[in-house]
VEXMARTOR-442943 format. One record per residue (C-alpha): x, y, z; residue in one letter. Coordinates in steps of 0.25 Angstrom, whole numbers. Example, Ala and Ser with C-alpha at 12.3 -4.5 7.8 and 13.67 -1.06 7.14 Angstrom:
REM residues 2
      c1      c2      c3   code
      49     -18      31      A
      55      -4      29      S
This chain:
REM residues 614
      c1      c2      c3   code
       0       0       0      M
      12       9       3      K
      18       6     -10      G
       5      10     -17      I
       4      23      -9      I
      19      26     -12      R
      17      24     -27      I
       4      32     -28      G
      11      44     -20      L
      23      43     -29      I
      14      43     -42      T
       7      55     -36      G
      19      63     -34      L
      24      60     -48      I
      11      65     -54      L
       9      76     -45      L
      18      86     -53      P
      11      81     -66      V
      -3      83     -61      L
       1      97     -55      A
       0     102     -69      Y
     -15      99     -70      G
     -16     101     -85      L
      -9      97     -97      D
      -5     106    -108      Q
     -11     113    -116      P
     -20     117    -104      H
      -7     118     -95      H
       3     126    -102      P
      15     121     -93      R
      19     136     -90      G
      11     148     -90      A
      -2     141     -85      Q
     -15     147     -90      V
     -24     135     -88      V
     -28     130     -74      N
     -39     123     -68      C
     -47     136     -66      G
     -47     138     -82      S
     -57     127     -83      C
     -62     124     -69      H
     -70     133     -60      W
     -60     133     -49      T
     -62     147     -44      T
     -73     154     -36      G
     -76     163     -48      S
     -91     165     -52      A
     -89     159     -66      N
     -81     148     -71      P
     -69     151     -81      P
     -78     146     -93      W
     -90     155     -90      A
     -94     166     -99      G
     -89     161    -113      Q
     -97     162    -126      T
    -100     149    -133      K
     -92     148    -145      P
     -99     149    -159      P
    -104     136    -164      G
    -104     129    -151      W
    -118     124    -146      S
    -123     125    -132      D
    -120     110    -130      A
    -105     113    -134      D
    -104     124    -124      W
    -101     115    -112      T
     -94     118     -99      L
     -82     111    -103      N
     -81     117    -117      N
     -83     131    -111      Q
     -71     128    -102      R
     -62     125    -114      C
     -68     137    -122      W
     -63     146    -111      V
     -48     145    -116      C
     -50     139    -130      H
     -60     149    -135      N
     -48     156    -144      T
     -41     143    -147      D
     -42     139    -162      S
     -39     125    -159      T
     -51     122    -151      I
     -65     121    -156      P
     -73     133    -160      A
     -84     122    -162      H
     -85     111    -152      I
     -86      96    -157      H
    -101      94    -156      S
    -114      93    -164      A
    -113     108    -166      T
    -101     107    -175      T
    -101      93    -180      T
    -115      86    -181      S
    -125      79    -173      P
    -127      69    -184      Q
    -119      58    -178      Y
    -121      61    -164      W
    -135      67    -162      S
    -138      78    -153      G
    -130      91    -149      S
    -118      83    -145      W
    -105      90    -141      T
     -91      87    -136      T
     -83      95    -126      E
     -69      99    -126      C
     -66      89    -115      V
     -73      78    -122      S
     -60      76    -129      C
     -50      84    -121      H
     -45      83    -107      N
     -41      98    -104      P
     -32      93     -92      H
     -23      82     -98      F
     -17      76    -110      Q
     -24      63    -109      R
     -19      56    -121      Q
      -4      55    -117      P
      -8      51    -102      R
     -17      40    -107      A
     -10      35    -119      W
       5      38    -116      R
      10      24    -120      T
       3      25    -134      D
      14      27    -144      P
       5      35    -153      N
       3      45    -142      L
      17      52    -144      W
      19      59    -156      L
      34      60    -153      A
      43      55    -142      T
      57      55    -139      G
      68      57    -128      S
      67      70    -119      F
      74      75    -107      T
      73      87     -98      I
      84      93    -106      S
      75      95    -117      G
      66     105    -109      V
      70     119    -112      G
      68     131    -102      S
      54     136    -101      Y
      51     149    -109      D
      41     156     -99      S
      38     167    -109      V
      33     158    -120      N
      29     147    -110      N
      37     136    -118      R
      48     126    -116      T
      58     122    -127      L
      59     107    -129      I
      72     101    -135      T
      71      86    -140      L
      83      77    -143      P
      78      76    -158      S
      69      83    -167      A
      54      80    -168      L
      49      74    -181      N
      35      80    -180      G
      27      93    -178      E
      21      93    -164      Y
      19     108    -161      Q
       6     109    -152      N
       8      95    -148      Y
      13      91    -133      Y
      26      88    -128      F
      28      78    -117      V
      42      80    -111      P
      42      66    -104      D
      31      56    -108      R
      31      50     -94      N
      25      63     -89      F
      12      70     -94      P
      17      84     -97      F
      13      90    -110      Y
      19     103    -117      Y
      13     109    -130      K
      23     110    -141      I
      23     124    -146      I
      33     124    -157      S
      36     116    -170      P
      43     102    -167      T
      45      95    -181      N
      60      93    -183      G
      63     101    -170      Q
      70      97    -157      T
      65     109    -150      Q
      51     114    -148      F
      43     122    -137      Y
      32     117    -128      V
      22     126    -121      R
      25     128    -106      G
      36     124     -96      Q
      40     109     -97      V
      41     102     -83      N
      54      96     -83      T
      51      88     -71      N
      44      78     -79      F
      54      77     -91      V
      62      64     -86      R
      66      58     -99      G
      54      50    -103      G
      54      56    -117      G
      45      66    -123      F
      32      64    -131      G
      24      73    -140      I
       8      71    -140      I
      -3      78    -148      Y
      -9      82    -135      G
     -23      88    -136      R
     -29      85    -122      L
     -37      73    -128      I
     -43      64    -118      K
     -39      50    -118      D
     -54      45    -118      Y
     -67      51    -122      L
     -81      48    -117      T
     -94      50    -125      Y
    -108      45    -127      T
    -110      41    -142      N
    -123      42    -150      P
    -128      29    -145      A
    -127      33    -131      G
    -115      25    -127      Q
    -104      31    -118      R
     -91      29    -125      I
     -77      31    -118      T
     -65      29    -127      A
     -50      31    -126      S
     -44      42    -135      I
     -30      42    -141      K
     -27      55    -148      F
     -13      57    -151      Y
     -12      65    -164      R
     -20      74    -174      P
     -22      64    -185      A
     -32      53    -189      S
     -31      38    -191      N
     -18      37    -183      V
     -16      32    -169      P
     -21      42    -159      G
     -27      51    -170      G
     -40      58    -172      F
     -45      45    -178      V
     -38      32    -177      D
     -41      20    -185      A
     -35      10    -175      T
     -40      16    -162      N
     -53      23    -167      Y
     -60      22    -154      S
     -49      30    -148      Q
     -48      41    -158      S
     -52      55    -153      I
     -62      57    -165      C
     -67      43    -168      Q
     -70      40    -153      V
     -83      48    -154      C
     -86      45    -169      H
     -96      34    -170      T
    -105      38    -181      Q
     -96      47    -190      T
     -93      44    -204      T
     -78      41    -202      Y
     -69      37    -191      W
     -79      31    -182      R
     -76      26    -168      R
     -79      12    -173      D
     -68      12    -183      G
     -76      16    -195      T
     -65      24    -202      L
     -66      33    -214      A
     -59      27    -227      T
     -58      41    -233      H
     -52      48    -222      Y
     -37      44    -223      P
     -29      43    -210      G
     -20      54    -204      G
     -29      67    -205      E
     -31      76    -193      N
     -46      75    -191      C
     -46      89    -185      A
     -40      95    -198      T
     -54      94    -204      C
     -63      92    -191      H
     -55     103    -183      S
     -55     104    -168      H
     -58     119    -169      P
     -71     116    -177      K
     -76     106    -168      G
     -72      94    -177      F
     -83      99    -187      A
     -85      93    -201      D
     -74     100    -209      P
     -85     103    -220      L
     -93     111    -210      G
     -93     126    -208      E
     -83     124    -197      T
     -74     115    -204      G
     -62     116    -213      L
     -59     125    -225      T
     -53     119    -237      C
     -39     126    -235      D
     -37     118    -222      A
     -31     107    -230      C
     -27     113    -243      H
     -28     126    -250      G
     -42     131    -255      N
     -37     130    -266      P
     -23     125    -265      P
     -14     135    -271      T
       0     132    -265      T
       9     119    -265      A
       9     118    -250      T
       1     108    -242      I
     -11     111    -234      G
     -20     123    -233      G
     -23     134    -235      P
     -17     135    -249      T
     -10     122    -251      G
     -13     108    -256      L
     -20      97    -248      A
     -14      92    -235      T
      -9      81    -235      P
      -3      82    -249      A
     -11      76    -260      T
       1      74    -269      G
      -8      77    -281      A
       3      87    -287      T
      18      87    -288      N
      24      96    -284      P
      13     101    -275      L
       5     110    -282      S
      -9     117    -280      P
     -12     115    -294      G
     -22     124    -301      A
     -31     127    -288      H
     -28     142    -288      S
     -32     144    -303      V
     -45     136    -301      H
     -49     141    -288      V
     -43     155    -286      T
     -43     159    -301      T
     -55     152    -307      R
     -63     152    -294      G
     -66     137    -294      M
     -70     130    -281      T
     -64     117    -276      C
     -77     109    -281      D
     -74     113    -296      A
     -63     102    -296      C
     -65      95    -282      H
     -80      93    -283      R
     -85      84    -272      G
     -73      86    -263      T
     -75      83    -248      E
     -68      93    -240      M
     -59      90    -232      P
     -54      79    -242      T
     -51      70    -230      V
     -53      58    -240      D
     -40      62    -247      Y
     -46      62    -260      Q
     -44      74    -270      I
     -58      75    -276      D
     -59      79    -290      I
     -73      83    -295      G
     -74      93    -306      F
     -87     102    -305      S
     -85     116    -312      I
     -98     124    -310      S
    -102     138    -306      G
    -101     133    -291      T
     -86     128    -292      T
     -81     138    -303      Y
     -85     153    -302      R
     -93     157    -315      G
     -94     143    -321      F
    -107     142    -329      K
    -108     127    -330      N
    -105     114    -322      T
     -94     104    -326      V
     -92      92    -318      E
     -82      83    -325      S
     -67      83    -327      G
     -55      74    -325      R
     -43      76    -316      F
     -30      68    -317      T
     -23      68    -304      G
     -10      62    -299      Y
     -13      48    -293      N
      -2      47    -283      A
      -8      56    -273      L
      -2      57    -258      L
      -8      55    -244      N
     -20      46    -248      E
     -26      56    -258      Y
     -33      52    -270      T
     -41      58    -282      W
     -56      57    -282      N
     -66      61    -293      A
     -77      66    -284      S
     -87      71    -295      W
     -94      64    -306      P
     -88      67    -319      G
     -74      69    -313      T
     -63      60    -316      T
     -50      59    -309      V
     -38      52    -316      L
     -25      49    -310      T
     -11      52    -316      A
       3      47    -312      T
       9      60    -312      N
       5      74    -307      Y
      -2      78    -319      E
     -15      82    -312      N
     -24      87    -323      R
     -39      90    -326      C
     -46      86    -339      S
     -60      87    -345      N
     -62     100    -337      I
     -71     111    -343      Y
     -61     122    -338      C
     -50     116    -346      H
     -56     114    -359      G
     -63     101    -358      S
     -75     106    -367      T
     -66     112    -378      L
     -55     108    -387      T
     -41     113    -390      G
     -36     115    -376      G
     -21     112    -375      T
     -22     108    -360      N
     -36     103    -356      T
     -30      94    -345      T
     -23     104    -337      P
     -13     101    -326      S
     -18     104    -312      W
      -4     109    -308      V
      -7     120    -319      G
       1     131    -325      G
      -1     143    -334      P
      -2     134    -346      A
     -14     127    -340      E
     -23     139    -341      A
     -19     145    -355      A
     -29     147    -365      C
     -29     135    -375      G
     -26     125    -364      T
     -41     122    -361      C
     -46     125    -375      H
     -41     130    -388      G
     -40     145    -386      A
     -30     149    -397      S
     -32     153    -412      S
     -23     141    -415      G
     -31     131    -406      A
     -45     136    -404      P
     -56     128    -397      P
     -63     119    -407      T
     -77     120    -401      A
     -87     128    -408      G
     -82     137    -419      S
     -69     141    -412      H
     -60     135    -423      T
     -66     144    -433      K
     -65     156    -425      H
     -53     155    -416      A
     -43     147    -425      S
     -32     154    -432      S
     -30     142    -441      A
     -44     139    -446      S
     -52     151    -441      G
     -51     166    -439      I
     -43     166    -426      G
     -52     173    -417      L
     -47     175    -402      A
     -55     169    -391      C
     -57     183    -386      S
     -65     187    -398      K
     -77     178    -393      C
     -74     175    -379      H
     -71     183    -367      P
     -57     184    -361      S
     -53     172    -352      V
     -48     181    -341      S
     -62     186    -338      D
     -66     175    -329      G
     -77     169    -338      S
     -67     158    -344      H
     -70     144    -341      V
     -83     147    -334      D
     -91     136    -340      G
     -98     146    -350      S
     -92     150    -364      V
     -92     165    -365      A
     -91     174    -377      W
     -88     188    -379      S
     -87     193    -393      L
     -76     203    -397      D
     -85     213    -404      S
     -73     222    -406      T
     -68     212    -416      D
     -73     216    -430      P
     -74     201    -434      R
     -84     200    -422      I
     -91     213    -422      G
     -98     222    -412      S
    -112     215    -414      S
    -107     201    -413      A
    -115     191    -404      R
    -114     177    -400      Y
    -127     171    -394      R
    -132     185    -396      G
    -122     191    -386      A
    -108     198    -388      L
    -104     190    -375      S
    -109     180    -366      G
    -108     165    -361      Q
    -114     152    -366      T
    -116     147    -352      G
    -111     133    -358      Q
     -98     125    -357      L
     -90     125    -369      A
     -92     119    -379      P
    -107     124    -379      S
    -118     114    -382      A
    -123     125    -392      T
    -117     137    -398      Y
    -122     151    -401      G
    -122     159    -413      S
    -114     172    -417      C
    -121     184    -423      S
    -116     197    -428      N
    -102     192    -430      I
     -94     199    -441      Y
     -87     186    -444      C
    -101     180    -447      H
    -106     191    -456      S
    -107     195    -471      N
     -96     205    -467      V
    -101     215    -476      Q
    -113     218    -485      P
    -114     217    -500      D
    -107     229    -505      G
     -95     227    -496      G
     -97     238    -486      T
    -103     239    -472      G
    -106     229    -460      A
    -111     215    -461      P
    -125     213    -465      T
    -126     198    -461      Y
    -121     191    -449      Y
    -122     175    -448      A
    -125     169    -434      T
    -116     156    -434      P
    -117     147    -422      T
    -104     144    -415      W
     -99     131    -418      G
    -107     130    -431      G
    -102     130    -446      S
    -103     141    -455      V
    -101     143    -470      T
     -98     156    -478      C
    -113     159    -478      S
    -114     159    -463      S
    -108     172    -462      C
    -108     179    -475      H
    -114     175    -489      P
    -107     164    -496      D
    -101     171    -507      M
    -100     158    -516      S
    -115     155    -515      S
    -124     166    -508      S
    -132     176    -515      P
    -129     186    -505      S
    -114     186    -508      A
    -109     200    -509      T
    -101     208    -519      G
     -94     200    -530      S
     -94     188    -522      H
    -105     182    -531      I
     -97     184    -543      K
     -84     178    -538      H
     -89     168    -528      A
    -101     163    -535      Q
    -100     165    -550      T
     -85     162    -550      Y
     -85     153    -538      A
     -73     159    -532      Y
     -69     154    -518      A
     -68     164    -507      C
     -53     162    -506      S
     -51     167    -520      I
     -53     181    -515      C
     -52     179    -500      H
     -40     170    -499      S
     -37     166    -485      G
     -49     173    -479      A
     -59     162    -480      G
     -67     155    -470      S
     -59     149    -459      G
     -47     159    -461      T
     -42     170    -451      T
     -45     180    -462      L
     -60     176    -463      H
     -69     185    -455      A
     -58     194    -451      N
     -66     207    -453      Y
     -58     209    -467      N
     -62     205    -481      I
     -49     197    -485      E
     -47     198    -500      V
     -36     189    -505      T
     -36     183    -518      F
     -32     168    -518      G
């Protein structure tokens, strides 16, 4: 009996200095003490407790505003890391857990002690880093900045800033690391290190978030559940993570999730949620772990740029994190041109994408419409994308919209094809399958459709009008507005006749108007007619002087003969001047007197009467 008493007395004496601290970090700063029992408990004779008189935070229900939550809110009302919205039916949903349910801060956290290392100190997964350490590694206390310099025998291979340093794993003293550690042998911890308990047992580093070592709750079926909790690191599908495929009943998230779609307590796992994510990246602690698609959830640029415009990894301007490996070298591609310059939304090319893309699929779904592309007059829901098939970090390509096809390539030639914006409905383009990496040549006129006198579009009557080889070589601007005015590639063919050109004339019209839009994708299903165009007139009346007295109304894309614009001098009784004698009586061909200026030549309909004897 005496032996037992002696052992108990010795044990008490050993623990007495430890328990004298009363609280673990972060609530005990181990230096300039600002937290004490009276901060949370009504220990004085004052009329009101410390938590009285607070205003309930916006978005919290009356059920959320419990006594315990009010105590925490006294200090944490300006802390960006704590919930602006509590984890409850108010911020998530009563769908799976009926009623106005709520959890308190103390449901998961023990405000007094770091329970995880106390309960699971022998679990090798608990310690994020370990090594030898003696009292010589403890520097002098900097009381001005409330910090102590720690020097290790060898550099750390990991970033543990904001985690907790344990100078001797045999004693429960925790100090928050407040400077970078990766590749460092020295770093600062908050407060003054108690060297009485640094006795060569070796250091350890823990995640340390004051998480309880067990949780107790009543499930939707009315059953009282008590479960041990192991939470060692901010990751998923790893031992001691947010969710753990091997110890799901001990995971901080899974332990309560009995009816959720993924990561249930019974081990029903999500096949499209690969391992390794930090659940709180999307379901963030400050947002009460709400649905990231909800009003209080993430924005697109939390994980990648919106759009990605730099070759860095992660938001707010870079590529997705972790890296997809879709381009080499890392390139944001043509995102800026499509989104910033052209005003397209993500859905124009990524229709059907689930945000966040936690399924690690790069969804391709072409849907170009007035909703996804400013000013677009129609809807196009087809296209092809060829993407590099050796992606990294579990990423895959996915055709997420009917009519869209994703092909794979063995190199980084990510290309689009069969895309309206890149000439899929016209012919003559030199690059209708542009590279996603892009470049100035990708957007030059003629790459999407023929747009030069040497290679004009072949649809409609373009060859006759625009070709310098077999037509009259009109510039695009003679009939269409400039491509710089924002109306180009808007899903509606625009015309704007140049009435200052004498070959066209001030009274010229197409579909009855000098300018307008067809409202149809090119090529149009039906074409309109031209009227009052000098080129399609009799040029001059009989007698040889004055303005035209007759204008033809040819349909674009239709066929014409000599008599479609002016009398056929070889046969028409309306032939003018001496044409009857020469072209009808003597059957002279037009080229006898108008050599090189006949139909289909650049000298034809050039506002001059070319007389050249052949």
